[in-house]
Phi, psi and omega in degrees: 000150176197154171275186178300150187269119174281178176307121195290323187213078185300145179292123180305332181290339181245015182256116187299337181256005186258007175289179190285081178273001183129189180294142175285141176292177178255265179212168174231140180237151181210136177221145179218135172238110187203083177303136179091351178257160174276084190293331179295322179286325174298316179296320179301311181291327175297317178293325178301320179290340182255010185303329181297340182276350178185128183238010183272325184204159178214151179199155177223133172249135181230138176239139175255013181096344179246321180215160179242133179241135179244130173236122182210157177193169173285142178126178178285163181304315182290341178273329184279323187244145170223180184301320182296316180295312183297323180293335180277346181264090186249139178169194182244356185221134179220147177232127182236157183207136166243140192236135154241130190288115170252345168223126178088161182281174178274088179230161179301319182301328183273353174295153182237163008293142172280155189222139174221149175253134179283174182299332181266004174098000176287153181253147174229126177243145186215136172240142190225129168244123181133195181207131177269152180250357174247039183298318181298321178296318179294324179296320177297323179294317178297317180298319182289324183283333178279339178079173181260149177237118181054036177082003182242148174288154178295137177283124177264112187293313179279161182228051180233154174295328180298320180296322179294319179298316180296320179298316181291324175298312183295331184295328184245359185297323182296323185282320188235358181090154184297318184297313180291323177300320179294317181296333177275327183279316188305320178295343180272350179276127178246131182128202183255130175206129163243113188247140167234121183213171180187165170250202184292340189241333192232138174260133180238151173218139182214150182224138183298164186299337180266348180058040184299313180261145184286155174198126186233153180251135179229162183241128170261166179300324181236034179173195185228155179223142169233144184203163179293329184220153179296334179300327179289329175292317181303316188291337178258008176077023178266143176271143180286127176266303180185173171280147168292127186286149173303134180079016184249143171243124175257142174232131183230123178205198183296340178274000181108201179251137177226152184237139176228153176252130176245354179202154176285128182296133172224075192302131175212064182295146183291118180290339181289344173301322180288330184282314194214318196290313186281155173294149180294337180269016175263153172243136178236125182052039177081358183256125175297128180296320179298314179298321179297318182290323176296318179294324175302316180297319179298314180293325177298321178294323179291320184279331186225069180286159177199150175276124182203172182258334188206138173257124177233146177268160162268105188288151359261338189292339179272355188295308181300320180293325177294321176299315178296321179296318178297318179296318183285334185259339185080003177277137181302145176262141177207168176261113181251349182229139176250127180265135172280104187293346186256009175264108177236199177296132183235148177262006179269120181280124185279159172286168180299323179297315179293320182299326182290343175295331174052238187295339181294342175291336183254319185232138178230135184281147170270094190298322181294333181281320189262345183299128178077009184256150167269114189258142162255117182254119184255125178231164184282324185195165170236125179256280177270334179097355183297316182295313181297322180298314179291322181295314180298319178299318181295319180294320178295318178296336181269004172108005178294134179283317179221149177231109179253116185265132176234131188244130186276026173206160174292170177302131177277106185250347187227142177290159177259134177248012186243019171126004172246133184273064172291158176293168172293162185299326179296333181270346180285125185297331179268004182298322180226016178242144172279181184300319179295323177295320177294319179303314179295323182296320183267348175082024179278157174289316171219160179220132177220135175251152169289148177286159177297321177298320179295319179296313180298317179299320180294331179286341183061025175248145174299140181300330181293345181257010184239145170268122180237026189301325183291344179260324186238358178074011180267093184276119184287337178251119184306141182258148175282186177299152184304328181294340182256020176239165175125151184299324185254028184304311185290331178289336180253007191301323183288350177271350181272126182297138177305328180297326180292316179296320181293321179298321181289326183271346181084006180258154178295150182290135176287162175295146182292139171237151173287128186241143171295145171292145181287123180255121178264111184283142178252340181279143178266147174300163182291171187294343180256003180282145176246146172280000000 
């Protein structure tokens, strides 16, 4: 099912919300098994709580025990679903997903949950948060198991690693069952994944051996819930049970909940969840995200003091750290910027006049507050630096005497391959500039970042259990050759020589086959079509 199809992949250069507002989120997943409950509405509210993790597409799959129906489309949760749609999605099991594309373009086909039918007609729906690093290898596996037709490889409509995982699950589910198929497939996936998937009867949840992306288990009075963040459990009235452990597969059905291990845990949770990605009212590994961000601000004030009149945040993600900075420095805290809460990603291409408004579409200064003041401006991170550069210019034009920028994370010097759509290293402003170089680039009077040690201490997690690759380049999961990485890998896959893929995987190169070019469809199926 789908609604009308908007412009499929707006040009970031003409997208008013696509300028450098910070790191792009990844995705959010939600699953519920609750006979007797309106699971589609529970999934809707769960996804609503996870909207910050992805604003490009949303979808819900529901099973009534006999068949599975998937409804998904491009847009926000509130744009994709209404009362009529949710009322038509009836069952006891639901899987939901909000997407920001970290693999593949923004197309209807790439929206999730992804869906596959087994040879006997059973359905499997899957939602994925994270990013795999052996995607090219998995694509070759999918191509080989589907076989060739008239000398051509099967055309894969979607271009995501998630689609490949669902395809491989469906390929063996009839013979050995979904649970056993998952236990055999999951150890072969390399990279970051928090998965929620299911067939007509059973809800499954799985997390990679490093637990890079969060995934939590909750209890309803008459069922179970799994979600990317504890905040999503709160909004549907579920109590937090525990985190899904790294390397664990959960299965929930009429027989209860059961746990299996498919890999030895080697925890490396993403430290950037504490900085920006997670909601402040979420807890990760028992640590309140809001409390961690306030502590980051306190430590930032200790490490980077400055004489100033007022501490202001870049709302909303910079607010807790700004509160902490004010507490740690003794400088008064105030609101100097007002955020337009209703400006999100838009498919309406602006005119040049509107585009030149830039950051003013999102943030507007309170001139009476900042005029004549020496400001400390606290933000969560700097990626390309475009936003900070425009913001500082706007504050100076509004009468600020000095603008001292303080950042609640270390310099982002390395791209993320585990589920955050950071820029390439060449596009990262701190990729080849030191702190002074970044300060000059954005036009601040002074610039200070929290140290990596300070950030880790604020998280209250052992450094050995955290992934800090975007700050120090220490990737806990080995990466393949550069040619086998990238957001649009599958769309360009047929241009990659089989010898290159084989070299990266360590397997001999297959014989060359003539392959169809990968076609990324932009049209959405009609309103009565089902996935």
